[in-house]
N, C-alpha and C positions, 0 to 999 in steps of 0.2 A: 337785430329780430333772428330767429331762430325756428325752425319749421322738421321735424321729423321725418327722413325718410326712410325709404325699403330697409329691410334689417336693420343695422343699427347706425344708418348715416344722419346725421344731422346736420344742416348748410344753413349758413348765412345768407338769409336773402336780401341784396342789396335793392330790389327794386323788384318786383315781381305786375308786369303791366297784365293788365287784361290779352290774350293769344285770341286768333281768330274761332269763332263759335264754329263746330260745323254741323250740318243737318247728317241728320242719319239715326239719332238718337242713340239709344243704348244707355248702359248704365256703367257706374267704376266698377273696375274687374275686382274681384274679393282680394283675389290675390295680391294686391297691389296695394293695398290699405293695412296700416297697421295703429288705428287707432283714429287718426288724423292724418288728414291729404297735403301732401306736400302744394298740390296746386287743383280747385276747387276743378271736379269734370268738366264741369261746363264751358270751363275757360283756355281746356285743354285744348289743343289742335290736333286734326287726325294723324298727323308724321307722330305727334308727341306719345297719344294713345298707341299708336303700332308698334313704337318701339317697347313699350312696353308688354304687347302682346310677343313681339318680339322675343326679347329678353325671358319670357316664362318662358315659352317654348324653347331656349338654349337650356333652360337652368330643366327641363323637365329631361331634355336632349343628355345632360351629362347627368345627372339621377339614376339616365338610362343604361348611357355605354361611357360614363365617363368622363375624363377632363379630359379634351383633345382641342388645345388652344387653336393649334393650325385650322385644326377643320371649322372650328368655329367662327374666326375669322371668315374664312369662305362664305361662311352660312349666312353669318351678318352680311357680309358683300353682296350678298346676291340681293337679299333684302332690299337693300338701303337703293344700289343702281336701278333695281326694279321699280323701287316709288319713286326714283330722281327721275329714269325714263319716261313714266307717266305722267308726270308732274308736266316736265320740260313741254309738252305737247300745248299744253296752255297756259303755257308764259311766252311773251312777244320774243326773246332772244336766244334761250338758252335752247340745246340741241340733245337728245336722245345718244346712248352710247351704240346704239345698236341701229339706229335709222336716221340720225343727225335731226335735221328738222322735218322731216318729210310728212309728220302725222302734225304738226303744228295744226293747230284750230283757229278759226277767225275770230279777231277779240269778241266775240258777243258771247261768244261759249266760253271766254275766259273766268268763269264764273268759281267762288267759291263750294259749291256745291258738283260740280262739273270735276272740282279738281282733286274734292274728298271721292267722289263715286272712284275717277280714275287712279289714284294713287292706291285706294284700297282692295281695290281688284288686282292690281298689281302686285300689293303686300301679300295679300291671300293667296297665290298663284306661285309669287315666289318661294314663300316660306312653309308650301305644301312641299316643294322641289326639293328645299334644302332639310327641312328636317320631317320627313316621308310619314316616322314613327309616331309623328304627332299630329296626326289628319284628325282626329276627333275631337283634339282641341282647338285646333286651328280653325273648325267650323264651327265651332260653337262660339269663340269670339268672332267669328265676321257676322255671326245672327248678333251676340248682341251686340256691335257697333250698328247694328239698324242695315246690312246688307245682305244679297239673296248671292249663299255660296255657288249654286247651281245656276248662276247667270254665267256660263260659259260664250257667249255671245264675242264675236271677233269682229263684228263691224266697226273700223276705226274713225268711224265719225258722230260713235259714242264715247263716252268716258267708260265705260264698262268692257267694252271692245279693245278700246287703246291699253287697258291694263292688262287686261289677259294677253293679249300682244305681246306687249312688250315683255311681260314676266316670260312666257312661253319663248322668248327670240334669245332672250339673256341666258335661260336655263340651256335649252338647245348650243349655244355657244360656248357655254363651258362643261357641257357633256366631255367634251375631251379636251379640256384646258392641263391634264399630267394631274391632277388630284385624287384620278381612278378612285370618284366618288360613287360607281355605279359596283367597283369591284373587278370589270371586266379588260382591263390592262392586261397584257401578253406577262406574266412572268410573276403575277398577284397569286392571291390565293382564296381570290371569289369573292374576300369579304372587301363592303364599302370602306374607300379609302387607306387597304392596306398595300402596302411597298409591294412594287414592281424590280426594284433594282437590283437586288439578293444582298443590300446590307449584313455584314455579318460581323459582331461586336470581337474585336481583337483580344480582350480582357473577356474570362469568363466568369461567373459571380462570385467564387469562390478564391479564385486567388490572381493577383496583378503580375501580368506578362509584358506591358509595358507601361509604366503610369504618367506617361503623355497621352493617352487613349483612353477612351469611353468606357464605364465599368457597368454594367446591370447591376442590378441593388433586387434583393427579395426584401421583400415587403409581406407585412401580415394582415389580416383582416381581422374584423373586431371577433370574430369565431376561432382565431387562431390558427387559420390555414395561411399557409404561405402563397406567394404566387412572385414572379418574376418578370416584371413587364420589359417588352424590347423599344427600340429606340423608337418613338412617336414619328410618324410619318418621317422615316429618314429620305424620301421620295420627294417631300413638300419646295424641294430647291429646282424643281421643273414642273412645277406648275406657271403657267403661263401668268404672269404680273399685270395691275390693271396698269400703270402709267411706266413703268424701267422698260428701259428699252432692253434690257437683260436679266437675267435674277443673278449675276455675281456684277452689276455695277455696283453696287456697296459693298462687295466684301471687304471685310475688315483685314488689314493687316497681320501677319503672324504674331502667332502670340509667344510668350516666353513657355519654354519648354525643359527638362532634365536636361536636353542634349544642348541649349542655346543658349540660355540664361538661367541655370539652375540656381543662382543666390536668388534670383530674383523671384521664380517659384517658390523657394522654399520661404521666403522673406513673405510674398503674398498669400501664402497656404497658413503661416504663423499667425499675418493679422485677423483672419478667420476665428482660427481657434481664441484669438483673446476675444474679438468680439462676441464669441458664443458665449462664453465664460464667464462674460461682464454685462448680459443682456438687464435692462433695469424692467419694471412692468410696463414701461412708457415704449421701451423698443422693442416689448414683444404686441405690444398692440399697432407698432407700424408691421413685423412682420407680420399678423393675420390680416390685418387689413389689405396690404399689396398682396398678401397670397388670394388674396380673394373670396373669402368663407366656403363652409360647407356646400354651396349648390355653384361653384364656381362657372362664371362664363366669361372666364379671359380677359386678357386685357384689351382686346376688342370692346368685349361686353363693358367691362371697368369705364371705360374710358366714353362710349356711348353714355352711360350714365353721368359722366364728368360733363361732357355735351347735354343732354338733359338739364342739368346744375343750369347750364352759361340759360338756354334757354328759358325757365324759367325767371332767372335772374335778369336778363334783359326784354323780356315780356316777348319772345320772339313770335312771328306769326307764323303761318303752314308754309311760306315762301320761304321764308330764313332758314327754319328744322328743316327742310327736305333737302337744302345746300350744305345745312351743318352737319348731319349725319353723314349723308353721300360724301366727305371729304373726309371728315374723321373716320369712317367704316373702309374707304379706298386707302385711307393713308396706314391704319393698320393690317390689311393685307397682304399690303406690299411690303410691309414692313418685317411680318410673319416669314414670307416669300426672303428676300434678301440675311433674314437672320439664317434660316434655315440652312441654304447655299452654304453660310460661313459655317455654321456647324460642323456640317455633312465634310465639309473641305478636308479642315485640321479634326475632325473628331476630338477634340480634347476631354481630357477626365475633368472631373470635379471633386470638392472636397473630402468629399467621401472618401474616394481612389487618393490623394494625394496625401494626406493626413495618415493615412495609415503604410503609404510607401515613404514618408521623412519618417516618422516616428516611431515604426516597427520594434513592437520588443521592449517600447518606453512606455511611462505613464504620463497622459496629457490631463488635465480638467476640462470637463464639460460638463450640459446640461446632463442632468438626473434621469429624465422621463418624467413621464405624465404627473409623475410627482413632484414634479418641482424641485427647484434645486441645482446644485453644481458640486459636482463632486471628481475627486480623482481615480480615473480609467485607466487602462487599459488602450491604446492608440487604436488597437484594434473595433474598442467597442463604441469609438465615437461615433454622437449621432447629431445628427443637424438638429434645429428648434422646429421641428415638424412632426406630425402625428406616426405611428410605426407603419400605418397602412397609405402613406405615401413620404416617405421619404423626401426624396429628392425627383425632382421632375426627369422622366426617363428617355432622356438627349440628353449630347454633348454640353459642356458647360459654354464654350465660347463661341458665338458672344451671348451675352444674355437676353432673352427675347421680352423676360419685362421691360429692361433697361432699353433696348431697340423699339417696343414698342411704343412704349411710354415715349422716350423724345420724341418719335414722332409724333404722336397725336397730340403732344403737349403743344409741339409747335406749330402744326396746324389748326389748334385752339386760338393760339398769339395771333395765327396770322390771319383768319377767318375773323375775329373780332377786333384786332387792331391793337391789340395791348394785352398783356402777360397775365395781367390783373387775374385774377378767379376770383380769393374772399370765400373759400370757404372754409368746414373746419368737419372733423369726424370724430364722433364723440363714439367711443365705446368701453366695455367691458376688458379687460386685460386678460387675457392665458383661455381666454373662454373655448376657444377652437382646439387648446393644445393640451390645456393641462386638467386635473380634475379637480382641482379647486381655485374658479378665477380670482382673479386680483382686483385693485383700484380701475373704477373708471378714468380714462385717461382722455384727455382732447388732442387731437391732433391738428396743427394748422397749416393751412392750406392756401396762402396766401396769394401765389403762382401757380402758372400751368407749370413751368420751370419746373418751382421747385418741388411740386407734386411729382414728376417725372425721377427730380432727382432723387427723391426719397424710397419713391419705386424701386430706382435702381440701390442704392443704399440697402435697402430691406432686404438683398438678396445675399447681400455677404452679411449685414447681422444675422440672417437665418440660418446661415450655412451653407446654401445652397448654390455659391459661388464666390472664384475669388475676386477681390474688386475689378480686377482688369477686365470681365468677360464684360463687369456691370459699366465700365466707365466708357472703355469704347463703342459696346452697344449702344450707350445712350447718345452719342456722339456723330454714330454712322445712321442711328434714327432719327437726328435735329439736322444731320445733311439732306438726308433722303426725303426727308419733307420741303424741307427748301428748294431742291431741287423742283421734287410733284406740285408743289402750289402757282407755281402758275399753269400747268399743263390741267389743274381743274377748273382754272379759272376759264379757260379757254373754252368747258363746257359749259358754263354759267353765261360766256359772251356770243356764245353761237360759233365763235373760229374753230372751234374741234372737229376733227374727223374719225367715223368711228374706226376702231381697230379692225383691220381682215380677220 
């Protein structure tokens, strides 16, 4: 049985058991409806509903500020952790990440109604802090769900007070975590999340000084104007992680360079040329699917949607969903930090630069552009399978963020559910986001979490964004990070964890 999901998703529902109904009234959000709902609104638990709200707030933030995958991972982590901390006060064993078990309520108060109140106030306050530009939308959603956005009580004998207090404590703790969310770090330009480390690219946009180092790329807006984005959040390797002992704990081994392994690096680049010149419509559908679509909420958002698929499949109740979203969100957050630490450390180039370096003055075969097809062209005109407005993500290549985060989140889903089985599929129109004439409909099988992560990694070389080693190593590092972190997440569930100072 297939059920259509948001946007162009379609998933095989293996089992859709009833989720805990939640008091608070409300109605289905218009933005989450596509003609037929994935799961009847009255059967959605409150965590499931708040995930929809969070994703829409994130999508609106992307519309307003552009795609910032590192920033999105932090915003989504704030929501998931605040919700978990509020819920933990009404669980018999779990402890919160800021207050431990000190807020635990007596058994008689551990009702679904109180849990719904607590996690809703925590979600609302955390999302206001994470997405301040979306305050009006969030206020309306709080009211739509049947809760009072003006209830700011801090009495922790009440669920509203617990939700408000844990969210405030988390936001205060994270205020100085190195992300520079408020733009006040010395050395920054005052813009939220701006760099304060003084990063400067070795290569200018129009010349290759060092083919082993990252190069900015000039993009073209739909109106024809040009812009050149800099390295997105080059300071992210300094952000305080959730579980990792240090941000360089999972730094990848050195990549091949023109100085250390020139033949290997050239072969890696040549494989991207070959992939890019032989893309089928099915391949293009994979690239577009894993690129996240026109309102991208990054790999954090993508894998939280996959976690929501699992919730529907397994009939998760509120308690299980809170823990599931917590584990996936914090894994993605830490994976982005580890990945960016590696990116900044090695500062490597991408295929855009390497093709121009190795085949300078020669002819190559490549994607012809939005009109479709493949043509012979000077190497200096070679282009990834990507819109002119976003040619290649603006940060170094090694290791791939898609691969690292996908490897981590897929492993967490496997460990959480006790099985690698996913049993989903994606049905979409080929080429619809990149070319003027859409192709045929393609069905992408997602049989396991690991295979889905491998598809995400492979898609980055297929699209021309990464050489294969960026993806292969990133996938491995993400899996290793998740395997190491999982026992530490379980400590929050079983009550043995100690809040980080």
